N, C-alpha and C positions, 0 to 999 in steps of 0.2 A: 393402590397405596403409594404414598410418596417415599422415595428410596432414602435411606439413611445417607447422609453427605459424607464424603471422604474428609477426614480431619485435615484442616489446612494450617500452615504456619500462622503465627500470630500477626505477621506483617501483610498477610493476604487480604483480599477484599471478600469477606464473607456475603453471599448472596442474601442472607437474612437481613443484612444492614443496608441493602440497596436503598437509595433515595427514591426509587420507584419510577413510575411513568408519568409523563404529562397528563394523560387521560387515565385515571384509575381503572384497573380491570380486576375481575375476580381471579385468584390464583388458579393455576392449572393443577389437575389432580396427580400427574406424574412427571411433570417437567418443571425445573426451576426456571426462575426469570431470565437467567442468562442463556439458558438452553432454548428458552422460547425465542429470545433475540436472536440467537444463532439461526433458528429455523426461518424465522421471518426474513433474515438477510438472504438465506439461500433461495427462498422462494420469491425473491423480488426481481423485478425487471432488470434493475441496475446490475445485479449479480450476473444474470444470464447475459447480458450484453457484454460482460468482460470477455466472453469467449471470442468475440469479434473485435477486439481491440488490441493493437499491437503492443508487445512488450518491447522488443528491439527490432526483430526481424518481421517484415510483413510476409504475407503468404506468397509473395513473388519468389522468395528463397525457397521455402519448403512448407508443408503442412506439419512437419515434425518438430519445429521449434515452439519454444514457449509463447503463449499469448498471455494476455492480462489475467485470464481465469486460471490458467494452470499455474502461473507465478503465484496467484493468491492462495492456491491449495498448498504449494510448497510452504509459503509463509505460515499458513495455519498449521501444517505438520510440525515445523520447526518451533512455532510459538507453544503448541501443547506439550511438546517434549520439554522445553525450557521450563515452562510453568509447573509441570508435574514434578520435575527434578527439584525445584525450589520450594515445593509445597504451597504454590500458588493456586488461584482458582483457575483451572484449566478451561472451564466453560467460558468464563469471561474473556480469557486470552484468545480462544478460538474465535469467538463472536468478533473481537476486535480485529483479528487477523483477516477474517473473511470480509469484513466491511472496509478495510483500511484503504483500498484502491477504488472503492465504488465511485468516487468523484473524477477519476481520471477521464480525460477526453479521449477521442480517437487518436491513433497513431502515436501513443505513448508520450514521451517527455517533449517530443517534437510539437505534437498538438498542444500541450500545456504551455509551452514557451510562446507558441504563436498567439494563443488566446491572450496570454498575459500582456504580450506587447500590444495587442490591439485594445485591450482594456486600459492600458496605461495612457492612450490618447485621451481618455475621458476622466483622468484622475482616479481611475478605479484599478482593480487588479483581478486576476484569476488565481485562486488558491484551490487546489483539488480537494484539500481536507475541508475547507469551509464549503465547497460545493457538495461534497458527501453529506455534510449536515443538512444542507437545503434538500438534497435528495430524500433522506430518510424522514425529514420533517414535513415536507410539502409535496414533492413530486410524485413519489410512490402513492398511488390511489388503489388501495386494496380492501379497505374496511369502511362499513358504513357509519360506524360510530365516531370516527376520527380521521384527520388527514394524516398522510405519511405512515410509517410503520409503528409508531409509538413505542420506541425502544427505551429501555431504562436509562436513567440519568448516567450511569457509569460508562455505558457503551457510546451514548452521544458525547460524552466528555472526552472519552478516549479517542473518538474520531477526529476531533480537532487537536488534541494535545498529545497524541502518541509520539509525534515527531518533532515537535517544537513547542516553544512557550509563547504565549500571546501577551502583548502589552495591554493591561486592563484599560489604560486611558485611550489607546488607539482603537480599542474594540469594545465599546461600552455595550454593543448588542449582544456580546457573549458573557456578560457579567455573571449570569446564573451558573456558568461552568468553573467558578472558583479559580480564576486566571492567575491569581497571586499565589497558588499553591501548586505543588507537583501532583501529577496524576498517580494512581495506584501502580505498583510495579507491573501488574498485568498489562497496563497500557504502555509503560516505559519499554518493555522488552520488545514490542512489536517492531520498532524502528531497526534495532540491531538484527533481529530476526529477518526483516525484510532485506537488509543489506547482505546478510549471508545467502539468502535465496537468490537474489538478482546477481550478485558478484559470481557465484558458483555457476548459475545458470547461463550467464552471459558468456563465461569462459567455454563452457560446454557447447553452446550454440555457435559461438564464433568459430570454435575448432571444427564443428561439424560442417559449418558453412565454408570451410577452407579459407577463411579470412585470417585465421590465427593458426600458427604451427606448433607442434608439440615443442619443438626446440626452442621457438621464440617465447612460449609461455614458461618454460623451465628457466630460461635465462632471466626473463623480465619479472617473475613473480617468485621471489625466494621461498615463501611458505609453500608454494606448489612444487618448486624445484626440489626441496629437501624430501618431500614425500615421493616424488617421482624417482629420486635416487635409490630410496628404499625399495620401491616396487621393481626397479631394474635388477636389484640384488636378489629379491625374492622370486621373481618370475623373469628370468633372462631371456627365455625363449617366446614369451608371450607377445602377441601382436601389439603394435603401438597403441591402438585405440584401446584395448583392454588395460594397458599400463596407464594410459591417460585417465580412464575411468576410476581405476584404484586410487591414483594420486588425488584426483578431484574429491572423491569420497573421504579420503582421509584428511584432506584440508578442510572440508566442511565439518567433519567430526571435530578437528582441533578448534575451529572457530566456535561452534556450539558448546563444546566443553569449556572453552575459555570464557564464554559469556556466562555460563552457569556458575563456574567457580568464582569469577571476579565480582559477580553481582551478589552471590552468597557472602563473600568476605566483606562487601560494602554494607550489606545490611547488618552483619554481625558488628562491624566497626561503629556503625550509626547506633547500635543498641535498639533497633527497631522492634518495639513490641506490639505495635498495632498499625492499621493502615493511616491513622492520623499522624503517626510519627513520620511515615514516609511522606505524607502531604506536607508536612512542615519543614522537611529538609530543604537545605539551601540549594542543593543540586540534585540532579537525577542520580539514581543509584544503579540502573541497569547499564551495562557496558562491559568493555574489556580492560585488561591491564594496559599499561603504557606500551610494553613490547608488542602485544598483540594488536593494539590500536594501530602502531606503526605499520605492522605486517598488512593490516587491513587496508591502510592508506595506500601502500605501495600496490596492492592489488587494484584498487580503484584507479590509481594514476595510470596503471598499465592499460586498463580497459579504456580509459579516456583517450590515451595517446595512440592506442593500436586498433581498437575496434570501433568505438563510437565515432572517431574521426576518419574511419576508412573511407575512401573515395567512393566505394559502392554504396555506403549508407548516406553519405553527404549528398550525393546526386539525388537519391530518393527523397531526402529531407527537403531539398529545395522545391520538389514537385508538391509535397505535402503542404508546405508553408503556402504556396500559391494558392492551392485549392481552398484552404481555410480562410486566407485573406479575402479572396474573391467572394466566397459564399457569405462571410460575415458582412462585407460591404453591401452585397446585394439585399440581404434581409434588412439591414438598416435603411436602405434606400426604398424598399418595397415591403414593409412589415406585413401587408396583407397576404404575401405569400407564405407567411408562417402558419403553421397549424392553428386552428381555432383556440386551443387552450393557451398557446403562447401569444397569439395576437391579442387575446383579451388581457393578458398580463401587461402588454405595453401601455394600457390605460391607467396602470397603477405603479408601474415601475419604469425606470429609465429604459429606453429601447435598447441600449448597448448591453445592458445586463440581461435582458430577456433573450437577446439573440445569442449571447454567450452561453447562457443556460442550455439553449436548444442545441447548439452545436456540440457543447461539451457532452450531452447525453447521447449523441450519435455513435454508431459503430463505424469502423473504417469503411466498409463497403456502403453503408447508407450515406456516408458524407460524399463518396464519389458519386453515388446515384443522384443525390440532390444537387451537386454541382453539375453533372450532365443535364439534369432536367431544367435547370434554370439558367445555365450559363454555357450551354453548348454552342460553340461557334462553327 
C-alpha cells in the first residue's frame, strides 16, 4: 500500500502535482515519483562514476579526502535537513542533490574549465548542468522502453535551474523548462547547500592535507574564528584537531540554520501560498541574510586565496590541463578512436561536442588511461 504523505508547507512542490515524465509510466505501488527518481539516479552509471572524480584533492594526496561522490552525499544530507525544516518536499530535494553534480567532468573544476575553453574555440561552451541533463535524457541506457532515466519534469528542471537562470532567447532548446520562472524552493536550496558542503569540506581537507593551518583559518575566516574561540574556552586541553572539528561543525550548523531561517522569512514576506507563487517571484527566495552572505563570501575568498591557488594544487592543475587538451585534440583529429557509440554520434552532431561529451563522462583514472593509450610518448 502507498504510504500516507507527510503534510507539506503550501509553498512546497507536492508530488501529486508533478508534470510527470516524458514517457508515461504506471505509478509504483509503494514509492512516489520523486523517490523513484532518487533511486534511478543512485543506480545510474553517472552517479557511480562520481566516486572516481576529483573534488579538490586527487588521490595523490590521500584516499581520505572528499571525491565528487562523497561531496554529493554531503549535499544530499544538508538538502534533506533544510527541506524538512522548511516543510518542503524532501524527496524532491534529495533527488536534486544526488544528481546536481552528475555532469561534472574528471578532475573537478579544473576539468570543467579546460573543456569550456576548448569548446569556446568552436563558438560553443561546456556547462556541467546542461551536460547532466544530456546524461539523464540520452546517455544513460538502462531501459528498453525509453532513452535515459525518464525522470520527472521537476527533477529535470532542477538539474539545469538549481544554480542559475537561463535566458530563454539564448536557450530555445530549453523552452519546456519554464525559463522565465523561478524553480521550486526545493531546487533553489541545492546551490546554497552545495556551497555549505564544499566550503566546509575544503577547509577540512585543506587542514588535513597540511596546506592550511588552524591559526591561518582562525585568522582568515571570521565565522570559523569565533567558533574556534568558543571551543578553546570550552575544551582548553583538547588536541588542536578536535578543536578544529568542533569549530567546523559549529560553523556548518550556523550556515545551515541561517539558510533555513532566512529562507523561511523570505517565503513569509513573499506571502507564498503555493509553488506557483514561488515560480512567479521576481527573485529566488532560498539563501542567507546579508551579514551571513558576507561571512560566506569571506570564507570563499579565503579558500581561493589560500587553498585553490596553493602551489601544490596549481602544479597538478597544469598537468591535468595538458592531459585534457591533448586527448581532446587527439579525438578530434582521429574520431575513429572514439568508442562506437560516440563515433556514430559524430555523423549527427559536431565532432567537438561529441568529443566533449565523451571526455566529460570519464573518471580521473580513465582519462589518464586513455591518454596513455593514445598519446604515450
